[in-house]
N, C-alpha and C positions, 0 to 999 in steps of 0.2 A: 070275271077278272079282266083287267085291261090287257089288250094284246101287246106282247113283247115286241119292242122295236128290233128288227133283225140286225141293225147296224150296232146295237148295244154291245154285243159280244166282242165285235172288233174293237170298240172303244175300250172295254174292260181288259182286254188282252193286250192292248197297246202298252209299250213300255214307257212309264213315266218315272224318271229318276229324280228324286229331290236332291239337289246339289248340297254338298257339304259347304261350310264356310271356306275351307281350303280350296274346293273346286271353284268357287266364284272369285277367289282372290289369288288364284295360283300364278298368274302373270300380270300383275298390275302395270299399266302403262306409266312410263317415266317422263314422256314428253309433256310439254304444256298443253292444256286443253285447247282445242282448235275451235274457235267461235267465228261464225260468219254472221255479219250484221247486214240487214236490208232495211231500206227506208223508202217512203212512198210519195215523194215530191221531187219535181225538177226545178223548183223555184231557186233563184239565186241565194236568197235567205230562206232556206227550207228549215222549218223547225223540227221536222221529223229527222232530217239529216243532223241537225245540231244535237237533238237528243240521242242519236245513234253514236255521234262522235263522243258525247259526254259518257255514254255507256262503254264505248271502247276504251277510254282512258281508265274507267274503273275496273274493267276486265283485265286490262294490261297490269294495273297495279295489284290485282288479286293473283296474277301469275299466268294469265291465259295468253295465247297467240291469237290475235284478232285480224280480221280482213273485212273491210267494208266494200260491198259491191255498189258501184255507181251505175244506176240504171239508164243514164244518158246514152242514147244510141241503141238501146235494146228495142228491136222491132216488136210490133204487136203480134201476139200469137197467131200463127197461120199465115202471116204476111211474108215470112221467110222460112227457110228450113233450118234444121239443127246445125248445119255447118256455118251459119252466121257467127262471126268472132265473139260478139257479146253473149250469144246464146251458149256457145262452147265454154266461155269464161264462167258464166253462172253456173252451169252444169258441173264444171270441175270444182268449183268452190263448194257446191252442194256435197259432192262426194268427199272433198277434203275435210269438211267440217265434222265435229263431234256434237256441237251444239249451235243454236242459232238465236238471234234476236231479230224480231220484226217490229217495225214502228211505222205507223201510217197516220197521216192526218185524217180526221173525220170530215167527209165531204158528202153532203146530202144524207146524213145519217148512216154513212157506210164507209168502209176503207176506200182508198182511192184505186182506180184503175192501174195506176203505176205499180203499186204494191201487188195487186192481183195478177197483173201480167207477168211479174217475175215468177210467181208461183205457178202460173199456167204454162210457163215454159219447161217446167220440170215435171215429167211423167212419173208414175209410180215405179217404173222400171226403165233403166238405160242399160242395154247391153246384158241383161240379166242381173244387173245390180240395182237394188232399191236406193236411190240416192238420199232419201231422207228417213227411211225406216229406223226406229229405235234412237234417233238423235233427240237431244233435249231442245226445248224451244221456250223462249220467253217473249211475251207480247206486250207492246206498249202503243199508246196512241197520244196524239197531241190535238187540242181542240182549239178552235178560234173563239169560242164563247164559253159557256158554263161547261162544267164537267159532265161528260157522258161516257157510256161504255159500249156504244154500238160497234165501233171498229174492232175493239178487242174481242168482242163476243163473236164477231164473224171470223177473226183470225183464229180464235180457239177452235172453231169448227173446221177451219182449213187445216190447222195442225193435226187434228185427229184424222182428217181424211188423208193426209200425207203420212200417217202412221208415226207421228212424232210423240215424244212424252212432253207434253206441254205442262210447265210447272204451275203450281197453284197461284203464285203471286203475279200480279200484273200492275202496270202503271198507266194512268190517264192524266194528262197534264192540261188543266183548264187555262184558257187565255194564255197560250204558250208565248204570244208576242211580248208578254210582260215578264217572262221567266228567264230571258237570256240577256246577257250583257252585249254591247256592241261587238266585242271580240269573239262572240259566239259561245263563251262559257256560260254555264247555267248558274243562276243565282242561288245562294243558300236558301232553302225553303223546305217545307214538308214535301213538296213534290220531288225535290232533289233527294231528299232522304228515302223516298219510296223507290226511286230508281236505283239508289244504292242497295236497298233491300232485295230488289228484283235481281240485279246482277250478282249479288252475293248468293242468293238461293240458286240461280242458274249454275254458278260454279260448283256448288255443293251437289246438285243433282247430276251434273255432267261428270264429276269426279267419281260419284257412286255407280253410275250406270254405264259409262262408256265401255268398260271392259266386258260387261255382261249383256250388252244389247242383243247379240245373236240369241242368247238363251231366252231373253225376255220376249223377243218377237217370234220365236219359233211356234208355229201353229199347226194344230192337228189337221185342219182342213187342207192346208198347203202340203203337209206330209202325205196325205191321201192322194192329192192331186199329182204329186211328183211320182209316187209309187205307181199310179195308173199310167203315167206317161212313160216310165221305164218299162212297165209290163208291155205296153203297146209296141215300144221299139224292139224289145226282145222277140215278140211275136212275129213282127214284120221280117226280122232277120231270119227267123226259122222257116219262114215260107219259101 
């Protein structure tokens, strides 16, 4: 017979309470969903920024409160410390947000360093608070040539690493330089319709999940770690 895992008894004896519908909806938020939008280019006519601005207009129309972070002036990771004003601004917005939108140009088959630097400035934990855990995420990319999905595939991995709930839908705009008017507004097209779909889906996921994210991201392994830390502190005090 296979040898019993000695930790299995602890797992079986741990309390797992299946929440009722009333438990999950006991105190629904009444404020507008808070959505942070990031883009990955510093060019004067940045198509990732134009796509983000178009997304913000849609989210505002759907009833969200949106904020767009301007990466201009954000230092490279490790070149400054967390007291830099742009780093503080970014981290505060990360904590403020309930959902996010990331949009990057595809450059050399990948997301840009501008977008990645913004994510790299946000650790998994800031002062005991996980700034991105449990938040919803929508991902988009703009392409200079034919449509591809390299950047969104990378961002999906990043979203998982940051413990975010990345929605299934995504957007990739081919030949983005043809898809925007001179005034920066996006032309009617299937690409535009897809962005509408993505923002609509992000709103739905955010409304469903934001009040229950603490329950959704509660983990057995972290409860064990916390219990061990508490036990160690108690033992130290008793010495």
